[in-house]
C-alpha positions in Angstrom: 0.0 0.0 0.0 1.2 3.5 -0.8 2.0 5.9 2.0 -0.5 8.5 3.0 0.8 12.1 3.1 -0.9 15.0 4.8 -0.5 18.5 3.6 -2.3 21.9 3.6 -4.9 22.2 0.9 -4.3 24.7 -1.9 -6.6 26.2 -4.5 -5.3 23.7 -7.0 -7.1 21.0 -5.0 -10.6 22.4 -5.8 -11.4 19.9 -8.6 -10.2 17.0 -6.5 -12.3 18.0 -3.5 -15.3 18.6 -5.7 -14.9 15.0 -6.9 -14.4 13.7 -3.4 -17.6 15.2 -2.1 -19.6 14.4 -5.3 -19.7 10.8 -4.5 -23.1 9.5 -3.0 -21.5 7.8 0.0 -19.5 10.9 0.9 -22.6 13.1 0.6 -24.6 10.7 2.7 -22.1 10.8 5.5 -21.5 14.6 5.5 -23.5 17.7 5.1 -22.3 18.3 1.5 -25.0 18.6 -1.2 -24.9 17.0 -4.6 -23.8 19.0 -7.7 -21.3 21.2 -6.0 -19.4 23.6 -8.2 -15.6 23.6 -8.2 -16.0 27.4 -7.7 -17.3 26.7 -4.2 -14.1 24.8 -3.2 -12.0 27.4 -5.0 -13.5 30.0 -2.7 -13.1 27.9 0.4 -9.4 27.2 -0.4 -8.6 30.8 -1.1 -10.1 32.0 2.2 -7.4 33.1 4.6 -8.2 33.1 8.3 -5.7 32.3 11.0 -8.3 30.1 12.7 -9.0 27.9 9.6 -6.9 24.9 8.6 -7.8 22.7 5.6 -5.8 19.5 5.3 -5.8 17.0 2.5 -4.6 13.4 2.5 -2.9 12.1 -0.6 -1.7 8.8 -1.9 1.0 9.7 -4.4 -0.6 12.8 -6.1 -4.2 11.8 -5.6 -6.3 13.6 -3.0 -8.2 10.8 -1.1 -9.3 12.7 2.0 -9.9 16.1 3.5 -10.3 17.6 7.0 -11.3 21.1 8.0 -10.3 22.5 11.4 -12.1 25.7 12.2 -11.0 27.4 15.4 -13.5 29.5 17.4 -12.7 33.2 17.5 -15.1 34.3 20.3 -12.9 35.3 23.2 -14.3 32.8 25.7 -14.2 29.9 23.2 -10.8 30.4 21.7 -9.6 27.1 23.2 -12.0 25.2 21.0 -12.5 24.3 17.3 -14.8 22.2 15.2 -13.8 19.7 12.5 -15.4 18.1 9.5 -13.9 15.5 7.2 -14.5 13.2 4.3 -12.6 10.2 2.8 -13.0 8.9 -0.7 -15.0 5.6 -0.3 -12.6 3.8 -2.5 -10.0 4.4 0.2 -11.9 3.5 3.3 -10.1 1.3 5.8 -6.7 2.3 4.5 -5.6 4.7 7.2 -6.7 7.9 5.5 -9.0 9.1 8.3 -6.5 8.0 10.9 -3.7 10.0 9.2 -5.9 13.1 9.0 -7.0 12.8 12.6 -3.5 12.3 13.9 -2.3 15.4 12.0 -5.2 17.5 13.3 -4.7 16.3 16.9 -1.0 17.2 16.7 -1.8 20.7 15.5 -4.4 21.2 18.2 -2.3 19.7 21.1 1.1 21.0 20.2 0.7 24.1 18.1 -2.6 25.8 18.3 -3.5 25.7 22.0 -6.8 24.1 21.2 -8.0 21.9 24.1 -11.6 21.2 23.0 -12.4 19.8 19.5 -16.0 19.4 18.5 -17.8 17.6 15.7 -21.1 16.2 14.7 -21.6 12.8 13.1 -24.7 10.9 11.9 -25.7 8.3 14.4 -25.5 5.5 11.8 -22.0 6.4 10.6 -20.4 3.7 12.8 -17.0 3.7 11.0 -16.6 7.4 11.7 -17.8 7.2 15.3 -15.3 4.4 16.0 -12.5 6.4 14.5 -13.4 9.5 16.5 -13.6 7.4 19.7 -10.1 5.9 19.1 -8.9 9.5 19.1 -10.5 10.3 22.4 -13.8 11.8 21.3 -16.8 11.1 23.5 -20.5 11.4 22.6 -21.9 14.4 24.5 -25.5 14.3 23.2 -27.8 13.6 20.3 -29.4 16.1 18.0 -32.8 14.8 16.9 -33.7 15.3 13.3 -30.4 17.1 12.7 -30.2 17.1 8.9 -32.0 15.9 5.8 -30.6 12.9 4.0 -32.2 11.1 1.1 -35.6 12.6 2.0 -35.5 11.7 5.7 -34.4 13.6 8.8 -31.4 11.9 10.5 -30.1 12.2 14.0 -26.6 13.2 14.8 -24.3 12.9 17.8 -22.4 15.8 19.2 -18.9 14.5 20.0 -15.9 16.3 21.6 -12.4 15.6 22.6 -10.9 17.4 25.6 -7.2 17.5 26.0 -6.2 16.4 29.5 
């Protein structure tokens, strides 16, 4: 198996990220909508805020995963951030999510002074929930009827990791 490399996303990744989030399974497991324009990703990737980090996971030159870390800027919440991620379904169970999570945890714990990381995940996304739990995330609550998916309202868990 080829080695996974993690790097900061660039505007040149817009087409690859559009493709990643255009797949039905990726859309089903995230809040991304079908038929996204590469312009949307181009805008996201050119946005510069010190509190925003967008990472991509690559095998050779192919983008196979993505993680966004968005730090809170409100004074009393600067110790926290929220994350969202997606992995190409063709590369599930190959360490992509694990590599993205490890890089993000390293940034939070050792560089950014972030001690609380938050996320939401659909209650039936067992692979993602297991990954997050392996990285120290706990379920803090359930959001009933959190989001629409395939014509139905789906519940989501609120999860968080606190640095000890």
